[in-house]
N, C-alpha and C positions, 0 to 999 in steps of 0.2 A: 384506513390505517389510523390508529390513535397516536397522539403525540406522546413522547416519553414521560411527560409530567402526568399523564393520565393512566399510564400502564407500568406499574413497578416491575413486573416480570420482564417486560421488554427493555426497561432501563437497565436491569441487571445483565441481560444478554448484551446490550450495547457496551456497558462498562467492561464486561469480560473481553469483548472483542477489542476494545481500545487498549486494554492491558497487553494484549498480544502485539499490537502495533507499537507499544511504548518501549520496546527493547531495541537498542541500536542495531545489533546484528540482524535481527529479523527484518527490521525496516530496510536495511541495506539489501537483503536478499529480495524482498518484495519490489523494491525500486529497480533492481537489476532485471527482474522478470518482466516488469512493466516496460522497461526500455528495450530489452533485447529479446523478449519472448522466451520460448522454451529453452532450458539449459540443463545440462547434466551436472552432477555434483562437482566434478573436476573443473568445469567451466565456471561454476558459481564460486568455487574456492579461489580460482585464479583471478577472477574479476574483483572479488571483495577482499581477499587476503585474510579471511576469517580463520582459516585453519580447519583441518579435517575434524577433530573431535568436537569442537564448539559448533561447527557448521552442521554436523549430523544432529546434534541436540536441537539446534534452532529449526532445522527442517522438520524434525519430528513434531515440535510444538506447532509449526505452521500447518502441518498435515492434520494434527489433532484439532486445531481451531477451524479447519475447513477452508483455509485461505489459499492453499496450493493443491494442485492435483498432480498425480504422478502417472508416468507411462514407462513401462519397462521394455527395453529392447536389448536382448541378449543379457549381458551382465550390467548394462548401464541403466540407471534410473534417471528419467528426465522429469523436471519440475516446470510447472507453469502456474500462472495465477488461476485460481479456481473458478472465478465468476466475475460478472460485470460489477457487482457490489464491491468486491475487493479491489478491482481496477479503479473504480471511482474513488474509493477511500485513499488509495496510494496516490492517485493524481491530486486529490485535495490536499493531502499532507505535503506533497511536493510544491503545490501552488502556494501554500501558506508559509512553509518552513524552508523551502529549497533555496539554494544559492541565488542571489539576485532577485528574490521575491519582491514584487512591487508592494506587497502588503507589509513587508518588514522594512522596506527601504523608504518609508515616508509617504507612501501613497496607498490607496487613494484617500486623500484627506483634503480638506479645504486648504488651498495654497500649495498642496503637494502634487507630485506627478499623477496623472490620471491613468487608471488601469485600462489597458486595451483589452476589451473582452474577447476579441477574436483570438488572442493568444494567452490570456490570463486565466484566472480561476474559473470564470464562467464559460470559457471557450470550449470546455469539454462536457459541460453539464447537459443532461437530457432528462426529460420528464418520463417517469415510469408510471404507467397507470396502475391504480390500486385494485 
C-alpha cells in the first residue's frame, strides 16, 4: 500500500471520503450507528433529531459514499455501518473530537494528562495486513 503522498488518485479518494465525514448530520448518523448498531430511519430520526427530509438526504449521501449498508424488512429500511474501515474512521473522529477527548483536553503532552491507551485512541486500533 502506497502512502497518500505517493499516489494522487488515492489521495483524491481519501479527500472525497473525508468530505462525506465533514457534514455534521452525516457524522451524527455514523456515530449513532457505531454506538447503537443497526437502526431504522425512525430510530435514527428520534435519536438525532435531524428531521425526515434532511435525514433522507444525508442517508442517501452515506449510501452513495459506501459508508452505510441497508437491509429491508417489510416497509422498514435498516441502516448499519458498511465496513470496518468506516467503523475505524468514526472511532478515530470520536477519539480526537468527541466530548472529553484527552487529545483536546491538554493531553497527551509534556506536563499534561497521559492518554490511557486501553480506552483512548489506540485502544481500538488493529493492524490490517496489506
